[in-house]
Phi, psi and omega in degrees: 000124176295142187293343183280352179257129176297127177268120187229127179299333178279356186272160166250135188236149175205167174236147175260137175269107185273014177267003185263164182291326176303311187289323178293324179294322179293318181299314184293330177284333178073031173214165180212143182235140176241128170268125178230106181298148183305324185300344177282347180083210176286097188267132172247127184250131170238121185256133178234136177260116180246120185263146177281141183261000000 
C-alpha cells in the first residue's frame, strides 16, 4: 500500500492493471465506471491516483 493512501480497515482497496486492452481503451476514452450492487448498501467511493515515479 503506497504511503500516500490512507489505510482504513473498513475500506476495500484495488489497483488497475493498465497493461490490458480494456484499460488502454478506458484511458483513451477518459472515463471509468464502477458497478456497485444494491446489496452493498449506501456506497461511498473515494478515488486516489498514485503515479509511479
